[in-house]
Backbone as XML, in Angstrom:
<?xml version="1.0"?>
<chain id="A" units="angstrom">
  <residue number="1" name="LEU">
    <atom name="N" x="63.794" y="-1.000" z="6.500"/>
    <atom name="CA" x="62.860" y="-0.384" z="7.402"/>
    <atom name="C" x="61.623" y="-0.015" z="6.789"/>
  </residue>
  <residue number="2" name="ASP">
    <atom name="N" x="60.527" y="-0.538" z="7.293"/>
    <atom name="CA" x="59.206" y="-0.343" z="6.695"/>
    <atom name="C" x="58.319" y="0.655" z="7.412"/>
  </residue>
  <residue number="3" name="PHE">
    <atom name="N" x="58.611" y="0.827" z="8.658"/>
    <atom name="CA" x="57.749" y="1.724" z="9.485"/>
    <atom name="C" x="58.555" y="2.182" z="10.670"/>
  </residue>
  <residue number="4" name="VAL">
    <atom name="N" x="58.199" y="3.281" z="11.317"/>
    <atom name="CA" x="58.730" y="3.732" z="12.532"/>
    <atom name="C" x="57.552" y="4.330" z="13.303"/>
  </residue>
  <residue number="5" name="VAL">
    <atom name="N" x="57.537" y="3.847" z="14.609"/>
    <atom name="CA" x="56.461" y="4.281" z="15.530"/>
    <atom name="C" x="57.080" y="5.462" z="16.321"/>
  </residue>
  <residue number="6" name="VAL">
    <atom name="N" x="56.491" y="6.592" z="16.107"/>
    <atom name="CA" x="56.949" y="7.891" z="16.788"/>
    <atom name="C" x="55.789" y="8.328" z="17.670"/>
  </residue>
  <residue number="7" name="GLY">
    <atom name="N" x="55.739" y="7.890" z="18.881"/>
    <atom name="CA" x="54.591" y="8.249" z="19.802"/>
    <atom name="C" x="55.087" y="8.971" z="20.981"/>
  </residue>
  <residue number="8" name="ALA">
    <atom name="N" x="54.164" y="9.535" z="21.658"/>
    <atom name="CA" x="54.546" y="10.266" z="22.904"/>
    <atom name="C" x="54.804" y="9.247" z="24.064"/>
  </residue>
  <residue number="9" name="GLN">
    <atom name="N" x="55.611" y="9.666" z="25.033"/>
    <atom name="CA" x="55.855" y="8.803" z="26.192"/>
    <atom name="C" x="54.537" y="8.599" z="26.879"/>
  </residue>
  <residue number="10" name="LYS">
    <atom name="N" x="54.343" y="7.389" z="27.457"/>
    <atom name="CA" x="53.122" y="7.011" z="28.211"/>
    <atom name="C" x="51.923" y="7.071" z="27.367"/>
  </residue>
  <residue number="11" name="SER">
    <atom name="N" x="52.052" y="6.711" z="26.086"/>
    <atom name="CA" x="50.872" y="6.712" z="25.219"/>
    <atom name="C" x="50.650" y="5.331" z="24.598"/>
  </residue>
  <residue number="12" name="GLY">
    <atom name="N" x="51.263" y="4.267" z="25.160"/>
    <atom name="CA" x="50.989" y="2.995" z="24.715"/>
    <atom name="C" x="51.994" y="2.455" z="23.685"/>
  </residue>
  <residue number="13" name="THR">
    <atom name="N" x="53.087" y="3.057" z="23.516"/>
    <atom name="CA" x="54.131" y="2.621" z="22.516"/>
    <atom name="C" x="54.765" y="1.337" z="22.915"/>
  </residue>
  <residue number="14" name="THR">
    <atom name="N" x="54.989" y="1.144" z="24.213"/>
    <atom name="CA" x="55.498" y="-0.137" z="24.636"/>
    <atom name="C" x="54.540" y="-1.277" z="24.400"/>
  </residue>
  <residue number="15" name="TRP">
    <atom name="N" x="53.303" y="-1.086" z="24.712"/>
    <atom name="CA" x="52.296" y="-2.150" z="24.356"/>
    <atom name="C" x="52.290" y="-2.484" z="22.861"/>
  </residue>
  <residue number="16" name="LEU">
    <atom name="N" x="52.227" y="-1.407" z="22.094"/>
    <atom name="CA" x="52.271" y="-1.502" z="20.567"/>
    <atom name="C" x="53.548" y="-2.278" z="20.129"/>
  </residue>
  <residue number="17" name="HIS">
    <atom name="N" x="54.616" y="-1.898" z="20.669"/>
    <atom name="CA" x="55.923" y="-2.628" z="20.343"/>
    <atom name="C" x="55.818" y="-4.079" z="20.645"/>
  </residue>
  <residue number="18" name="GLU">
    <atom name="N" x="55.326" y="-4.388" z="21.839"/>
    <atom name="CA" x="55.121" y="-5.819" z="22.214"/>
    <atom name="C" x="54.208" y="-6.541" z="21.362"/>
  </residue>
  <residue number="19" name="CYS">
    <atom name="N" x="53.026" y="-5.943" z="20.868"/>
    <atom name="CA" x="52.162" y="-6.540" z="19.944"/>
    <atom name="C" x="52.808" y="-6.796" z="18.591"/>
  </residue>
  <residue number="20" name="LEU">
    <atom name="N" x="53.521" y="-5.794" z="18.072"/>
    <atom name="CA" x="54.238" y="-6.007" z="16.916"/>
    <atom name="C" x="55.225" y="-7.173" z="16.935"/>
  </residue>
  <residue number="21" name="ASN">
    <atom name="N" x="55.939" y="-7.143" z="18.107"/>
    <atom name="CA" x="56.919" y="-8.195" z="18.230"/>
    <atom name="C" x="56.403" y="-9.544" z="18.313"/>
  </residue>
  <residue number="22" name="GLU">
    <atom name="N" x="55.148" y="-9.795" z="18.680"/>
    <atom name="CA" x="54.434" y="-11.049" z="18.695"/>
    <atom name="C" x="53.955" y="-11.543" z="17.363"/>
  </residue>
  <residue number="23" name="HIS">
    <atom name="N" x="53.887" y="-10.565" z="16.404"/>
    <atom name="CA" x="53.390" y="-10.937" z="15.086"/>
    <atom name="C" x="54.501" y="-11.637" z="14.274"/>
  </residue>
  <residue number="24" name="PRO">
    <atom name="N" x="54.086" y="-12.810" z="13.693"/>
    <atom name="CA" x="55.168" y="-13.638" z="13.011"/>
    <atom name="C" x="55.657" y="-13.074" z="11.740"/>
  </residue>
  <residue number="25" name="GLU">
    <atom name="N" x="55.001" y="-12.025" z="11.245"/>
    <atom name="CA" x="55.496" y="-11.457" z="9.966"/>
    <atom name="C" x="56.121" y="-9.990" z="10.112"/>
  </residue>
  <residue number="26" name="ILE">
    <atom name="N" x="56.346" y="-9.668" z="11.415"/>
    <atom name="CA" x="56.844" y="-8.306" z="11.655"/>
    <atom name="C" x="58.089" y="-8.475" z="12.481"/>
  </residue>
  <residue number="27" name="LEU">
    <atom name="N" x="59.171" y="-7.834" z="12.102"/>
    <atom name="CA" x="60.441" y="-7.830" z="12.852"/>
    <atom name="C" x="60.677" y="-6.427" z="13.451"/>
  </residue>
  <residue number="28" name="VAL">
    <atom name="N" x="60.796" y="-6.350" z="14.823"/>
    <atom name="CA" x="61.175" y="-5.285" z="15.474"/>
    <atom name="C" x="62.431" y="-5.629" z="16.419"/>
  </residue>
  <residue number="29" name="PRO">
    <atom name="N" x="63.174" y="-4.663" z="16.693"/>
    <atom name="CA" x="64.453" y="-4.888" z="17.537"/>
    <atom name="C" x="63.955" y="-5.433" z="18.906"/>
  </residue>
  <residue number="30" name="THR">
    <atom name="N" x="64.761" y="-6.227" z="19.608"/>
    <atom name="CA" x="64.393" y="-6.708" z="20.884"/>
    <atom name="C" x="64.326" y="-5.521" z="21.893"/>
  </residue>
  <residue number="31" name="GLU">
    <atom name="N" x="65.094" y="-4.505" z="21.779"/>
    <atom name="CA" x="64.888" y="-3.303" z="22.575"/>
    <atom name="C" x="64.050" y="-2.340" z="21.833"/>
  </residue>
  <residue number="32" name="LYS">
    <atom name="N" x="63.110" y="-1.758" z="22.631"/>
    <atom name="CA" x="62.066" y="-0.927" z="22.052"/>
    <atom name="C" x="62.606" y="0.344" z="21.423"/>
  </residue>
  <residue number="33" name="GLU">
    <atom name="N" x="63.417" y="1.063" z="22.035"/>
    <atom name="CA" x="63.902" y="2.426" z="21.504"/>
    <atom name="C" x="65.396" y="2.383" z="21.165"/>
  </residue>
  <residue number="34" name="VAL">
    <atom name="N" x="65.641" y="2.356" z="19.893"/>
    <atom name="CA" x="66.978" y="2.196" z="19.271"/>
    <atom name="C" x="67.575" y="3.694" z="19.372"/>
  </residue>
  <residue number="35" name="HIS">
    <atom name="N" x="66.880" y="4.685" z="19.184"/>
    <atom name="CA" x="67.352" y="6.065" z="19.275"/>
    <atom name="C" x="68.385" y="6.287" z="18.152"/>
  </residue>
  <residue number="36" name="PHE">
    <atom name="N" x="68.401" y="5.682" z="17.125"/>
    <atom name="CA" x="69.504" y="5.889" z="16.038"/>
    <atom name="C" x="69.544" y="7.194" z="15.471"/>
  </residue>
  <residue number="37" name="PHE">
    <atom name="N" x="68.361" y="7.821" z="15.251"/>
    <atom name="CA" x="68.232" y="9.080" z="14.541"/>
    <atom name="C" x="68.258" y="10.253" z="15.450"/>
  </residue>
  <residue number="38" name="CYS">
    <atom name="N" x="68.369" y="10.072" z="16.747"/>
    <atom name="CA" x="68.400" y="11.171" z="17.769"/>
    <atom name="C" x="69.817" y="11.794" z="17.596"/>
  </residue>
  <residue number="39" name="PRO">
    <atom name="N" x="69.856" y="13.098" z="17.695"/>
    <atom name="CA" x="71.144" y="13.703" z="17.559"/>
    <atom name="C" x="72.042" y="13.435" z="18.834"/>
  </residue>
  <residue number="40" name="THR">
    <atom name="N" x="73.250" y="13.102" z="18.603"/>
    <atom name="CA" x="74.146" y="12.751" z="19.662"/>
    <atom name="C" x="74.371" y="13.836" z="20.646"/>
  </residue>
  <residue number="41" name="ASP">
    <atom name="N" x="74.415" y="15.073" z="20.272"/>
    <atom name="CA" x="74.750" y="16.227" z="21.146"/>
    <atom name="C" x="73.497" y="16.599" z="21.969"/>
  </residue>
  <residue number="42" name="GLN">
    <atom name="N" x="72.288" y="16.032" z="21.663"/>
    <atom name="CA" x="71.041" y="16.497" z="22.346"/>
    <atom name="C" x="70.430" y="15.307" z="23.228"/>
  </residue>
  <residue number="43" name="CYS">
    <atom name="N" x="70.668" y="14.093" z="22.714"/>
    <atom name="CA" x="69.948" y="12.987" z="23.282"/>
    <atom name="C" x="71.020" y="11.991" z="23.913"/>
  </residue>
  <residue number="44" name="ARG">
    <atom name="N" x="70.882" y="11.819" z="25.211"/>
    <atom name="CA" x="71.900" y="10.950" z="25.869"/>
    <atom name="C" x="71.769" y="9.449" z="25.428"/>
  </residue>
  <residue number="45" name="PHE">
    <atom name="N" x="70.620" y="9.098" z="24.922"/>
    <atom name="CA" x="70.516" y="7.703" z="24.454"/>
    <atom name="C" x="70.771" y="7.499" z="23.020"/>
  </residue>
  <residue number="46" name="SER">
    <atom name="N" x="71.235" y="8.473" z="22.340"/>
    <atom name="CA" x="71.464" y="8.406" z="20.877"/>
    <atom name="C" x="72.467" y="7.302" z="20.588"/>
  </residue>
  <residue number="47" name="SER">
    <atom name="N" x="72.127" y="6.518" z="19.553"/>
    <atom name="CA" x="73.046" y="5.355" z="19.103"/>
    <atom name="C" x="73.579" y="5.674" z="17.665"/>
  </residue>
  <residue number="48" name="SER">
    <atom name="N" x="73.363" y="6.875" z="17.236"/>
    <atom name="CA" x="73.882" y="7.165" z="15.822"/>
    <atom name="C" x="75.323" y="6.993" z="15.614"/>
  </residue>
  <residue number="49" name="ASN">
    <atom name="N" x="76.098" y="7.155" z="16.618"/>
    <atom name="CA" x="77.516" y="6.960" z="16.554"/>
    <atom name="C" x="77.977" y="5.604" z="16.308"/>
  </residue>
  <residue number="50" name="LYS">
    <atom name="N" x="77.066" y="4.573" z="16.394"/>
    <atom name="CA" x="77.329" y="3.270" z="16.213"/>
    <atom name="C" x="77.316" y="2.821" z="14.709"/>
  </residue>
  <residue number="51" name="GLY">
    <atom name="N" x="76.857" y="3.746" z="13.904"/>
    <atom name="CA" x="76.962" y="3.601" z="12.437"/>
    <atom name="C" x="75.713" y="2.827" z="11.839"/>
  </residue>
  <residue number="52" name="ARG">
    <atom name="N" x="75.592" y="3.023" z="10.551"/>
    <atom name="CA" x="74.364" y="2.455" z="9.819"/>
    <atom name="C" x="74.480" y="0.940" z="9.807"/>
  </residue>
  <residue number="53" name="ARG">
    <atom name="N" x="75.702" y="0.369" z="9.750"/>
    <atom name="CA" x="75.797" y="-1.134" z="9.787"/>
    <atom name="C" x="75.201" y="-1.709" z="10.966"/>
  </residue>
  <residue number="54" name="TRP">
    <atom name="N" x="75.466" y="-1.076" z="12.110"/>
    <atom name="CA" x="74.903" y="-1.547" z="13.420"/>
    <atom name="C" x="73.453" y="-1.355" z="13.370"/>
  </residue>
  <residue number="55" name="TYR">
    <atom name="N" x="72.934" y="-0.220" z="12.845"/>
    <atom name="CA" x="71.581" y="-0.094" z="12.820"/>
    <atom name="C" x="70.770" y="-0.982" z="11.924"/>
  </residue>
  <residue number="56" name="LYS">
    <atom name="N" x="71.397" y="-1.323" z="10.781"/>
    <atom name="CA" x="70.791" y="-2.135" z="9.842"/>
    <atom name="C" x="70.806" y="-3.677" z="10.389"/>
  </residue>
  <residue number="57" name="SER">
    <atom name="N" x="71.782" y="-3.976" z="11.264"/>
    <atom name="CA" x="71.899" y="-5.320" z="11.862"/>
    <atom name="C" x="70.642" y="-5.603" z="12.729"/>
  </residue>
  <residue number="58" name="LYS">
    <atom name="N" x="70.043" y="-4.586" z="13.172"/>
    <atom name="CA" x="68.835" y="-4.723" z="14.049"/>
    <atom name="C" x="67.596" y="-5.247" z="13.219"/>
  </residue>
  <residue number="59" name="PHE">
    <atom name="N" x="67.709" y="-5.183" z="11.888"/>
    <atom name="CA" x="66.536" y="-5.466" z="11.014"/>
    <atom name="C" x="66.835" y="-6.553" z="9.903"/>
  </residue>
  <residue number="60" name="GLN">
    <atom name="N" x="67.678" y="-7.518" z="10.275"/>
    <atom name="CA" x="68.021" y="-8.589" z="9.403"/>
    <atom name="C" x="66.781" y="-9.555" z="9.259"/>
  </residue>
  <residue number="61" name="LYS">
    <atom name="N" x="65.952" y="-9.431" z="8.258"/>
    <atom name="CA" x="64.775" y="-10.208" z="8.136"/>
    <atom name="C" x="65.136" y="-11.695" z="7.843"/>
  </residue>
  <residue number="62" name="THR">
    <atom name="N" x="64.303" y="-12.633" z="8.423"/>
    <atom name="CA" x="64.365" y="-13.984" z="7.998"/>
    <atom name="C" x="63.056" y="-14.316" z="7.396"/>
  </residue>
  <residue number="63" name="ASN">
    <atom name="N" x="62.100" y="-14.706" z="8.121"/>
    <atom name="CA" x="60.674" y="-14.988" z="7.520"/>
    <atom name="C" x="59.752" y="-13.785" z="7.594"/>
  </residue>
  <residue number="64" name="GLU">
    <atom name="N" x="60.161" y="-12.808" z="8.309"/>
    <atom name="CA" x="59.332" y="-11.620" z="8.446"/>
    <atom name="C" x="59.146" y="-10.892" z="7.144"/>
  </residue>
  <residue number="65" name="ILE">
    <atom name="N" x="58.037" y="-10.247" z="6.967"/>
    <atom name="CA" x="57.779" y="-9.517" z="5.687"/>
    <atom name="C" x="58.121" y="-8.061" z="5.895"/>
  </residue>
  <residue number="66" name="ILE">
    <atom name="N" x="57.792" y="-7.421" z="7.102"/>
    <atom name="CA" x="58.174" y="-6.042" z="7.207"/>
    <atom name="C" x="58.884" y="-5.938" z="8.611"/>
  </residue>
  <residue number="67" name="SER">
    <atom name="N" x="59.625" y="-4.733" z="8.605"/>
    <atom name="CA" x="60.347" y="-4.358" z="9.836"/>
    <atom name="C" x="60.244" y="-2.991" z="10.199"/>
  </residue>
  <residue number="68" name="GLY">
    <atom name="N" x="60.398" y="-2.760" z="11.545"/>
    <atom name="CA" x="60.341" y="-1.313" z="11.914"/>
    <atom name="C" x="60.782" y="-1.163" z="13.387"/>
  </residue>
  <residue number="69" name="GLU">
    <atom name="N" x="60.710" y="0.000" z="13.784"/>
    <atom name="CA" x="61.184" y="0.324" z="15.263"/>
    <atom name="C" x="60.289" y="1.370" z="15.860"/>
  </residue>
  <residue number="70" name="SER">
    <atom name="N" x="60.398" y="1.410" z="17.200"/>
    <atom name="CA" x="59.626" y="2.397" z="18.057"/>
    <atom name="C" x="60.617" y="3.196" z="18.844"/>
  </residue>
  <residue number="71" name="SER">
    <atom name="N" x="60.669" y="4.499" z="18.702"/>
    <atom name="CA" x="61.452" y="5.403" z="19.473"/>
    <atom name="C" x="60.725" y="6.712" z="19.799"/>
  </residue>
  <residue number="72" name="THR">
    <atom name="N" x="60.206" y="6.852" z="20.888"/>
    <atom name="CA" x="59.341" y="8.006" z="21.263"/>
    <atom name="C" x="60.198" y="9.308" z="21.113"/>
  </residue>
  <residue number="73" name="ASP">
    <atom name="N" x="61.408" y="9.360" z="21.454"/>
    <atom name="CA" x="62.280" y="10.522" z="21.386"/>
    <atom name="C" x="62.321" y="11.147" z="20.040"/>
  </residue>
  <residue number="74" name="TYR">
    <atom name="N" x="61.968" y="10.396" z="18.903"/>
    <atom name="CA" x="62.100" y="10.961" z="17.566"/>
    <atom name="C" x="61.142" y="12.181" z="17.413"/>
  </residue>
  <residue number="75" name="MET">
    <atom name="N" x="60.112" y="12.331" z="18.262"/>
    <atom name="CA" x="59.175" y="13.380" z="18.089"/>
    <atom name="C" x="59.798" y="14.725" z="18.714"/>
  </residue>
  <residue number="76" name="PHE">
    <atom name="N" x="60.750" y="14.654" z="19.461"/>
    <atom name="CA" x="61.266" y="15.784" z="20.217"/>
    <atom name="C" x="62.327" y="16.641" z="19.520"/>
  </residue>
  <residue number="77" name="TYR">
    <atom name="N" x="62.948" y="16.060" z="18.475"/>
    <atom name="CA" x="64.105" y="16.770" z="17.789"/>
    <atom name="C" x="63.754" y="17.139" z="16.387"/>
  </residue>
  <residue number="78" name="PRO">
    <atom name="N" x="64.044" y="18.382" z="16.031"/>
    <atom name="CA" x="63.785" y="18.866" z="14.651"/>
    <atom name="C" x="64.640" y="18.063" z="13.626"/>
  </residue>
  <residue number="79" name="GLY">
    <atom name="N" x="64.172" y="17.853" z="12.495"/>
    <atom name="CA" x="64.954" y="17.187" z="11.395"/>
    <atom name="C" x="64.936" y="15.700" z="11.365"/>
  </residue>
  <residue number="80" name="ILE">
    <atom name="N" x="64.305" y="15.046" z="12.385"/>
    <atom name="CA" x="64.350" y="13.713" z="12.328"/>
    <atom name="C" x="63.479" y="13.048" z="11.220"/>
  </residue>
  <residue number="81" name="ALA">
    <atom name="N" x="62.395" y="13.627" z="10.977"/>
    <atom name="CA" x="61.515" y="13.147" z="9.870"/>
    <atom name="C" x="62.244" y="13.118" z="8.554"/>
  </residue>
  <residue number="82" name="GLU">
    <atom name="N" x="63.110" y="14.221" z="8.409"/>
    <atom name="CA" x="63.865" y="14.224" z="7.136"/>
    <atom name="C" x="64.991" y="13.173" z="7.158"/>
  </residue>
  <residue number="83" name="LEU">
    <atom name="N" x="65.648" y="12.962" z="8.336"/>
    <atom name="CA" x="66.597" y="11.947" z="8.461"/>
    <atom name="C" x="66.089" y="10.588" z="8.166"/>
  </residue>
  <residue number="84" name="LEU">
    <atom name="N" x="64.817" y="10.248" z="8.692"/>
    <atom name="CA" x="64.133" y="9.015" z="8.383"/>
    <atom name="C" x="63.886" y="8.873" z="6.932"/>
  </residue>
  <residue number="85" name="TYR">
    <atom name="N" x="63.464" y="9.927" z="6.255"/>
    <atom name="CA" x="63.085" y="9.856" z="4.911"/>
    <atom name="C" x="64.423" y="9.675" z="4.005"/>
  </residue>
  <residue number="86" name="GLN">
    <atom name="N" x="65.515" y="10.308" z="4.418"/>
    <atom name="CA" x="66.727" y="10.074" z="3.674"/>
    <atom name="C" x="67.334" y="8.684" z="3.798"/>
  </residue>
  <residue number="87" name="ALA">
    <atom name="N" x="67.074" y="8.136" z="5.042"/>
    <atom name="CA" x="67.610" y="6.675" z="5.248"/>
    <atom name="C" x="66.724" y="5.719" z="4.462"/>
  </residue>
  <residue number="88" name="ASN">
    <atom name="N" x="65.413" y="5.969" z="4.343"/>
    <atom name="CA" x="64.543" y="5.095" z="3.688"/>
    <atom name="C" x="63.376" y="5.728" z="2.989"/>
  </residue>
  <residue number="89" name="PRO">
    <atom name="N" x="63.661" y="6.318" z="1.806"/>
    <atom name="CA" x="62.629" y="7.075" z="1.064"/>
    <atom name="C" x="61.413" y="6.248" z="0.708"/>
  </residue>
</chain>
């Protein structure tokens, strides 16, 4: 994971995700918001219970140089920045 887009809702993150997806050297998951780092007890969309293997499977690079994801909910929960850093210093 090389980058994470953490933007507010209705601020252009879907457009940015689509632009990143069109770039031949950037890999983003087909679904825009993975919600992996959202707390399961606070976020109904959280996918953290699926495990790191599932999360890493979203970023299996082939010809791409960098990979990342976009999840706007990351800005709403305390501690997510630290979780992101722990997962990918």
